[in-house]
DRENSEFI-143892 format. One record per residue (C-alpha): x, y, z. Coordinates in Angstrom, 3 decimals, decimal comma, always signed. Each point is the difference from the previous one (the first is absolute). Example, Ala and Ser with C-alpha at 12.3 -4.5 7.8 and 13.67 -1.06 7.14 Angstrom:
! residues 2
ROMAR       px       py       pz
ROMAR  +12,300   -4,500   +7,800
ROMAR   +1,370   +3,440   -0,660
//
This chain:
! residues 82
ROMAR       px       py       pz
ROMAR  -16,769   +9,945   +2,472
ROMAR   +1,343   -3,520   +0,442
ROMAR   -0,572   -2,435   -2,853
ROMAR   +0,416   -3,728   -0,208
ROMAR   +1,571   -1,654   -3,021
ROMAR   -3,479   -0,948   -1,221
ROMAR   -0,978   +3,680   -0,139
ROMAR   +2,768   +0,968   -2,427
ROMAR   -0,716   +0,017   -3,719
ROMAR   +2,633   -1,787   -2,114
ROMAR   +3,097   +0,807   +2,060
ROMAR   +3,328   -0,832   -1,639
ROMAR   +1,692   -2,982   +1,647
ROMAR   +3,804   -0,015   +0,224
ROMAR   +2,310   -2,531   +1,638
ROMAR   +2,640   +1,346   +2,394
ROMAR   +2,791   -1,904   +1,720
ROMAR   +2,151   +3,024   +0,837
ROMAR   -1,061   +2,928   +2,187
ROMAR   +1,473   +3,175   +1,367
ROMAR   -1,393   +2,639   +2,327
ROMAR   +1,134   +3,565   +0,533
ROMAR   -1,279   +2,815   +2,138
ROMAR   -0,004   +3,735   +0,470
ROMAR   -1,687   +2,096   +2,667
ROMAR   -3,378   -0,025   -1,743
ROMAR   +0,042   -3,063   -2,256
ROMAR   +0,843   -3,682   -0,256
ROMAR   +1,080   -1,414   -3,372
ROMAR   -0,541   -3,680   -0,869
ROMAR   +1,716   -1,345   -3,103
ROMAR   -0,880   -3,372   -1,495
ROMAR   +2,198   -1,791   -2,523
ROMAR   +0,940   -3,298   -1,598
ROMAR   +3,516   -1,325   +0,502
ROMAR   +1,258   -3,291   -1,359
ROMAR   +3,279   -1,879   +0,004
ROMAR   +2,267   +1,517   -2,625
ROMAR   -1,610   +3,449   +0,176
ROMAR   +2,368   +2,834   +0,828
ROMAR   -2,716   +2,183   +1,470
ROMAR   -3,606   -0,545   +1,049
ROMAR   -2,611   +1,049   -2,552
ROMAR   -2,205   +2,438   +1,912
ROMAR   -3,565   +0,215   -1,259
ROMAR   -2,051   +1,691   +2,720
ROMAR   +0,648   +2,820   +2,459
ROMAR   -2,610   +0,856   +2,617
ROMAR   +0,396   +3,246   +1,936
ROMAR   -2,225   +0,454   +3,028
ROMAR   -0,168   +1,720   +3,358
ROMAR   +1,413   -1,551   +3,183
ROMAR   -3,580   -0,312   +1,294
ROMAR   -1,074   -2,029   -3,030
ROMAR   +3,220   -2,049   +0,055
ROMAR   -0,821   -0,903   +3,599
ROMAR   -3,485   -1,095   -1,103
ROMAR   +1,631   -2,091   -2,748
ROMAR   +2,270   -1,616   +2,615
ROMAR   -3,015   -0,960   +2,136
ROMAR   -1,857   -1,441   -3,013
ROMAR   +3,088   -1,935   -1,143
ROMAR   +0,592   -1,371   +3,498
ROMAR   -3,636   -1,108   +0,289
ROMAR   +0,114   -1,627   -3,437
ROMAR   +3,214   -1,906   +0,796
ROMAR   -1,455   -1,236   +3,301
ROMAR   -3,050   -1,321   -1,866
ROMAR   +2,239   -1,594   -2,653
ROMAR   +2,074   -1,805   +2,625
ROMAR   -3,085   -1,168   +1,864
ROMAR   -1,236   -1,615   -3,221
ROMAR   +3,252   -1,186   -1,627
ROMAR   +2,573   -0,161   +2,808
ROMAR   +3,198   +1,929   +0,729
ROMAR   +1,689   +1,981   -2,745
ROMAR   +3,593   -1,055   -0,666
ROMAR   +2,752   +2,608   +0,193
ROMAR   +1,252   +1,323   -3,358
ROMAR   +3,614   -0,788   -0,831
ROMAR   +2,479   +2,847   +0,499
ROMAR   +0,319   +2,039   -3,143
//
């Protein structure tokens, strides 16, 4: 069942500016973290493990959301190399 953000009850909100993705034959792993100047390592706070099918659905939803964002607010600038 697909839910919108409004359907979720009190989800925890976390800021992430550092991401990594790994994969195996039957799963995709997304890791979200915070990383700031002076930090030696990113501070990972959330790991999502899902199937390739659901990761592909996530990709489509993310792509659609970014297209809508850019239509409303304009192009997204490239992040500096890290």
